[in-house]
N, C-alpha and C positions, 0 to 999 in steps of 0.2 A: 589150634592149627590146623588147617586143613588136609581132611584126605583127597587122596588123589592116585589114579591106577601108575601101575609100575610102568617104565620106558617099554614100547611096542618092540616083542621078542624078535630077532632076527631070525631069521633060518634056521631051520633046529643045526644045519652043518657046517654053515657057514662062518669060518672064525671071524671073529675081530678085531680089525687092522686098528691100532693107534699110531698116530705121528706125533711124536714128541718134537718139542721147538727146533731142536737140532738139524731137524729134518732127517733122523731114523725113525724106524717102528718097533713095535711091540705087536706077536699076532698069540691070539689068545683063543680059548675055545669061551663060548658064547658062557653067562654067567658067574663069570671068572670075577674076584671082588675088588673094588678097586685100589684097595690097602695092596693085593699082592702084587700088581703090574708097578708099587709104586714102589715094594720092597726089594722086586727085581731090577730096578733102577739105582740105589741105592741104601743102607740103612739110617744113615745120615738123613739124607732127604724124608725117608719114613717119621723118623723121631721130629722132624720140624710142621711135616705135613699139618692139614687142616682138613683139605676136600681134595676133589679135582673139578677140573672139567673137559667134557666132551665135546667139540664143535661151540662151545662157549657156555654150555648148558653145565652149571653148576650140579653135582652130588657126592655124596659122601662118601669115606672109606667104604665102607661095608655095604653098598650098593653094588648091586650086579651090572656087571658091564657087559651089553647087548646092542651098543652099533659101533662101527668105526665112526673116523673122526680121529678128528686136531685133540691130542692128548696132552692136558697143564694140570700139573700139580700147586696148588695153593697155598702158599704159606701166608705166615701173620704179614707180611710185606704187601702181598695181593692185597687191592678193596675188600673183590667179592668174600674175601674168608672173614671180614666183620661181620656181614648178613650172618653167616652160618653160624657165626657164637653167639650173638643175637637172636634167632630163632631157639638155639641151645639156652640160651638163656630163659627165655617164654617157657619153653618145657620144663627146666628147672623149678621157674616158677608155681606150674601148676603142680609141680609132685609139692614143694614146698605147703601151697595153700588144700592141696586136699589131706596132709599129715596133719595139718589144724584143722581143717575144717571139713571135715569128711561129707556134710553137707552137700558145699556146692557144685555147681553142675557146672561143667567145663564146657567151654565155649571153643572157640580157636583163636591162635597168638603168633602171629608175624612178626618177622624181624619186618622195624620201618626203618624209613632214611637216620634218623637221629639214637635211636635204640629202638624197644619190641613192645606188645602189651599183650596180655591176654584177658580173654571176657571170662565171667566166671558170674551163674544164677547165684543168688542167694537173699532169704527174706528180706535182711538188712544189708546197710549199703556197710561199706567195708571205713572203718576209722585208723586214721592216724597210727591209731594203740596194734590196728591189725598190718597195718604194712611193716612198721618194726619188724611186727612179730616173723610174717613173713620173710622178711630180710636177713634176720639171726636165723632163721628152719633152713633157709635159701645156701645157707653159709654152710650149716651140716653137711648138706647133699652134695654140696663142692668136695667137701672133705673124706665123705666117702666112697667117692672116684668110682661114679659106678661108669659101665658100661653104656654107649648107647647102643642095645642092641635091637638089629633091624629085624621084622620077620613083613614077609607076604602072605596075605588070605584074603579069601574070598569076601564077596559082599555078606553073606549070612554068617561064617564065620564069625566076621565083626562087627555082626550086629547081635550074636554070644554073647562078646568080649564087653558091650557097650549097653548090655542091658539093662542097665543102671543110670542111665546118661542120655535123656531125652534129647539134648543138642545134636549128641553125636550122630542120633539114631535117627533123627529128622536128613541130616548132609550124607548119611547111609544111603537114604531112601532114592536119592537123588541117581544113584547106581542100579536102583533093581533094574532087573530085564536083561542087565548089561555081564559080560562077561570078563569088566573091570577087577584087575588085581587091585585090592588096597593093602598101604605098606600100613604098620603101626611102629612104634618104638618105646623099648620098654627103659627104663632107670633104676635099677631097684626091684619095688614093690608096683610104682607106676608106671599105666600104661596108658599108650597116647593114642589116637589114628591121625597119623602125621604123613605127609610127602618128603620130610625130609628139607634140606638136609641137614647133616647133625657134624658135630665136632665128635670124638672117638670116644670121648669121658668125662663125665661132669667136674671134675676137677681145669678143665681148660677155663670154667669161667670164676678168673679172679676177680677182675676190677668190676664190680657194676653196683648200680645203685636203682632201689625202686624211689619214684619220683611222687607219682602224687595216684589219684584214683578220679575217673569221670564214667558217665552215664551213658550205656551204648544200646541203641538198639537190636535185637536179634537179626543178626544179617542186613542191618540198614533201613528196615521198614518199621518205619511209624506209627503201622498198626499192631505191634508185635511188643514183645515181652521188654523189661529195659533190664540190661546187664549190668554187669558193675566192671569196669573196665581198668586192667592196674596199667600203669604206664610204666616203663622203666627204660634204664641204658645199661651198659657195656662197654668197655675196649680191650685189649688186649693190655696196652700199657697203664700203668695210673695212672703217671703224669698226663697222660689222654684225659682219661676219667674226668682226672682235676681239673685240667683246662674247660671239660664240659663245662662239668656242672659249677664252676666262677662264671662260663656265660650265662648260662642259664639265670642267676642270681642277678648277673647284671640284666640282662633281662625284663628281671620281674624289676629294676629300678626304672627300667624305660619301658614299659609299657605304657605305651600312647594312650591308651585308653585314662590313667593315671595323668598321666604326665597333662594331655588333654586340659582335662580338668584344672590342674594346679594353673598351668598358663593360662586358663581362660581362651582355650581354642575353639570347643564343642561340646557341646551335651547330648543328650540320647533319651526321647521321654518317650514311654507306653503310647502317647498320643499317633506319633510316627514309626512306628518297630521296623529298625531295618535304615531309619533316614538321618542324618544327624543338621542339629539346628547349628548355625557356624555363630557366633560370637563377633564382634565388630576386628576382633584380634585376628577371630580365625580365617573372618571373609577376606581380611589384607592379607594374611596366610595366603589365600586361595587364589584369589586375585592375583598376588605378587607373580605366584606359580604360573598362571592361566597364560602371564601378560609376556613370564618366559617364553614362553611354548609360542607363541605368536610370533612372537620377536622372530624368533631361531624361523617359522615357517613362511614368514610373509615373503620372501623370495619364489622357492620355488612349489608353494603349495596355494590352492586357494580354498578359504573357505566358506562354508553353504552352510545354510538352515535350511531343516526339514521337518514336515509335521511331528508332534509327539503321537499321536494316535491314526491307528489306521485300522479298514476292513480283511477279513482273512483273506480274500481274496489276493495281496502284495503276499501275505505269507507264504499261500498255496503255493502261488508262484515260486518263489526262495524256496520251500522246503521245509519252511521253519516249522509250518502248523502241523507239519509231520513229526518232526525229529526233534521239536522245542518246544513242545505248546505247554507241558507238564510247568515251563520255568516261564510264560508269558503271564500279564497281568490282564485275564480279561475282560473286556464291557460288552456290558449291554446292550444290543441293537434296539432302541425303543418300535424300529420299523417290524424285524423281524422275531422281536421277541427272542432274539437266541443269542449268547455268546458269542458274538461275530466279529467282534472288535478286539485289537489290544492297545494297549500302551506298548512303544517298539522296546527291545531289548537288546536293539542294537540297530547303526545305521547303515548296515550294508544297503539291504532293498531300497529305502529314501536314494539312497546317490545312484545306484543303478537306472533306476526313472528318472535323476534327472537327468545322468548320462544319455542315457535315450530318447531324451526328449527333443534332441537338434543331432541335424549331422555332423561329425568330426570328419578333419582330413588327418591322413597320416604323419601331416607336417604337425598335428598339434598335440603330439601326441612324444610324453606321456601327461595324462592329465591326472592331474590328482587334489580331490577332495579331500579335503576336511571339515571334522564338526564337532561342536563339541556341548552336544544339546546332552540334556536331562536322556536318562535310559532307565528303565524299569527291569528288573527280576525278581521274579515269585520265588525267593531264596527260602528254606524252610527254617519255621522261627527259632525253631533250636540250632541252626547251623547260625544264624546270625552274631557277628561276635565286633562291637565297635566298628572302627572304618575301615578294616580288613573284609568282612562279608557283611554287605550290604544290598537292600533293596531299592534304594535309589542310587544314581552317582552318574558321574558323569566322565566319559572319554577322549583323552588328544585321539578322534577316531579317525581314520584316514586313508583310503581306498584310492590305486591307483590303476588307471586307465592303460594298457600298452602295447605296444606288439610284441609278440613272441618274439623280435631277433632284439627287443632288449631287455630281458630278462635277466641280463648276467650283470652289465652296466646299471639298473634297476637295483637292485638286490647289491651290489655293492655301494653303492652310494646311499640308500635307507642302512644298512650297516652299519656305515662311520654315520651317519647322524644320529642312531638311535645309539651308537656305543658315545659319540661324543655327547652326546646329551646325560649320559650316566657319568660320566668323567664332572660334569662339574659340580657333582655331590660329592665324588668321590668317593664314588663305589663301581666297582670291577665288577666282568660281566661272562659269561658261559657262553656256549652255542652249543642249542643241541637241535636235534634236525630227527623233524618226526613223521612216521609214515603214516599213509591209508589205516584207518581204524575199521572194523567189524561195521558197524552201523555207518555208513557213507550214503551219497548220492553219486550217480554218474558212473560211466561207464569203465571197465579196467581201461581199455585203450583211454580214453581220459586221466585217468589214474596214472596209468605207465608213463603220458606225458608231461604230467604236471611234476612228481618226483625226479623223474628222470631230468628236465629242465631246473629246478629248485638248485637239487644238488649239486649241478653242472656247475651253477653260479656261485652256488656255496662253495665247493671247489678251486672255484678262480679267483677266487677273492684271497688264499689263502691260507685263510685262519683256521684254526683247529678248532674242531665239534664236537660233540656224543652224537649217540643217535640214540633213539627213543619211538621203538618200532607199534605200530598200531596206535601212536597217539597223534595223531594229527586231526585237526578240524573235521565236520562231517563231508563238508564239500571239495580239502582241498589239505597236500602235506604244507609243515609250517618251520619255521625258524623258529625255535625261542629262546629267551634270554633271560639266564639267570643270576642277579646280580648278587655278588655276598657284601654285606653292609660290614661296618663299623666292628662287630663284635664274630666277624666269622658267619652269618648265617645266610642263608641261601632263598632267596623271593624271585618266584617266575612274573617276571612285567615284561616286557615287551616282546612282541614276536611278529614275521614274517610271515602271511600266509598266501598260499601262491594258490588262485579259483580259477579252471577251464569251465567250472559248469554253472557257476553263474550266467556268464556269456551267451551260454545257451540257454539257457531257462528265460531272460530277458530280453533274448533275440540283439544282441547289444551291437554295433557294426560300426565302422570308423571306412573313410572311403579311400582305398590305396591310392600308389601311386600310378599305375593301371588303369586309376578310374572306375573300380568295380569296388563294391563289399566286401571285407574282411572282418573275422570276427578278434575280437580284443581280448587280453587275456587281462586279469583283475590281481590285484596284490591288497591283500588287509592287512591292514599296518597300527600298529599301537605303539605306542612310548612308553609311556605311565604306569600303561594300563588301564584302571581307574586313576581319578585326582585324587577322593578319597582314599584309596587303598596305600595312594603313593606316598601321599601326606602323613600317614599312620606311619607308614614307613622310615620316612625322613625324620618324622617326631621323635622316634627309638633308636635309628643310625645317630643321628643326634646330639642324642638325649633331652632334647627342647633344648639345647644352648644352638640354635640356627646360626647360620653366615649369616654378617651382616646385611645384605643386599636382600636373602629373603623373611628377617627377625620381623615382624610386625612391629614392634615400638624396635627401633634403633638405637634411639639413644634419652637418656631419662637426665634432665639436669634439675642440681638440689641445690637451692640457696642456703648458706650457713643458717642467715636469720633473714628474718622480714627486712632489713634494712638493704638486701643482695638480690630482690625477689624483680626488682624493675631491674636488674642488669643482665639476670637467670635468663626474663623473658625475652628479654632482647637477644641471646642465643639464643634462644629456641627460636625466633622470628627468622634469625637470619639461617637458621638450617633447614628450615621449610624450604622458604625459597629457593636453597640447591637442590631441593625433593628428600632431602632426609627427613625421616618418620620421629621427630623429639616430640619428648612431652615434657611437664612444666610437675617438679614434685616439689610443692610451696608451705606442703601441713604443717598443722601444730603439730611435729613431732618430733623426734631427739635425729638427730644426723644419721647416727647408727643405725638408728630403728629403719630410719629411710633406705641409709645403703644399703639392711642387712634384706630389706623387704626387694630392691632392686635385686642383689644376686640370688633372691630365692627365686626372681620370674626371669632371673637369665636374660636378664636386657644385655646387649652384647659393649656398651660402654657409658656411665655413670660419669656425666663432670658434675662436681663440686663447686662453688662460685662463693665465693669468703671479701674479704674487701678487696686482699692483693689483687686475688683475679682483677675483681668488680673496678680496680683504678688501675690495672695494666694490661686489659684485652687478653688475657691470658686462661686458661681450663686448668684444674686440678684435675687430671682423668682419673680412671678406672675404669679398666680393661675387664673386663669377664673371664676367669680365671684364676687372674692375678694375684689375687688375694686381697692382701692391705696393702700392696704397692702400687704409688699416684709416680704418676708423669705431669711434668708442668710444662706446659706448650703455649704457645700464641695461638689465639682462634682462628688463625689465617693460614697455620700449619695444622691444625687438627682438621678442619674443611676440608681442605686438599689432603688429608690420611681418608678421612673416610671415603671422599669420592673415589679415588683410589682403591679400597677394596668393593665398593658397590661398582666399580664399570670392569674388573677383574672377576668379580665374582670370586672372592680370595673365601677360600676354605679354612677355620678353624683345623689349629695344629692336630687334634686327635681327629678327625674327621676321615685320615686317609682307610678306606677299606684295606684289610691284608689281600695279600696274594692269593693266586688262587691256591688252597690247599694248604695253608698258612693256620688256619681252626676249621675244628669239623662245622660242617654246616645243621644248622638247624632248623626241620621244615614245620611252616604255618599254619 
């Protein structure tokens, strides 16, 4: 858990005025505990309360109130209360570990999207047996019902409390020379350096589970020591915990790295870390997805191709050389002897160069350039993970050059375009609006215009969205699309980013109706994110059982015996003339063996050809997921069925994502 300063103290004599949800107010002295205010509202509310929020900032019941603002009591029903419970779970985990392993040095333990973790410095990695013991000890701490006691101390006082914890002392050193007030929390004999907030006592943590361990560099620095991170989760209700644990087990079964190998889609080799080798089946899947994207964009977008290698002049002009250089693969320039060149990590600057290379009229706008080129980003080796975190990838990357008065209509068009794309795969999406980050380029005036324009355009669509303060791109605000898959996990995918900076940096213009030059605006748009990551999501979303139109192998024809090979081959040939990806399995194996193999490889349809089928031009059809059930139909009816499924891009029955909030989401 991280330490931090207490809230800034209000003027000594000024009362704290709290506005309740019903509009009434409470006036209290500075330093009054939040629990006392809640108690004044009602005893039952105090009993149900987990924490409070003052102007949106969550604090626990034992934190003194020092500023006026909107006052909301958080109960279990408030989504923000879950983070408080989980943060407390991390503290209880540290309590249990220190009881059983007093040698463990404690780091930090925050709540995260799907649970919490805590970092420890130990000589040997924790074992599964250690986790079981820690979990049992946590249950004892919970049963002991220790209150979370908050105290405020100076930096120097805090150092005396954590003299045996070098990780905490290093964090405290960040506050040397300041007058920051540091908070600590104690439950029983264990004390932690922590900002909070926490639940009132340890007994609130009733439904939790320790999940696994992983290595984590201290403070995220690869040059520092490796710590042991224990991941866990917690919920207020047992059925919610059970559902989450079930989904985690389901996610393991759907792991795209396992299924990708089982289905023969892709492989990863140490010869090219962070880059996939696509097999013939995987390449078919990849190309089918890319063709679908091209088909949807054919009318309204212009596809272009640009170079993969550029000198630093381009990246300096775009701002990436100063803000993004560490994530770029640098290439030595033989003439200068310096690493003055780079493989492109994104397509934006090349599209600016192309747009700026000739004149444009206001009548042409919006101009939408889209590129599918290979990109490279220098991800840390320890962060690489299957197809979800790679160094080489392709994006359905688009940049829209438009007039300022076109922003609202263009955002509406792009929103519909992106959401329609996700609908094709049974993925539901939520929208998030991200504002200016601390590290950014461009003036505040430009950011004010960009944020105002993008938010107004988003509001005009009437679609609900969440705020992500400070999470925008370094060049502009953005709308992010979080999609929910078939087992309730959230994945951040598409984005719409509004950029006023790039046209200034690249001196982009168009000729207006007044025949004078005007500055366009740029929208960065991605739908799939990267094709690699999106395919990983689809593998797990469909559990490898792709819809017919997307499946690398759509139909497998199996003759009962060699006497029917010719009839089976004739059917395969007929299907291929209709564009169906059909194969023949006439191996000298039993029928049951070949059918079982097709089931394992998740082929959508298997067709068995015996004497009757050969004579009557029929098929004995086994649909994926139908067990041993067979349908007998004419070949004509079968072809019509296939073509209808492909044309409509019909989804498997199980591949419909839950509605928002139907399942607890898990971060990836």
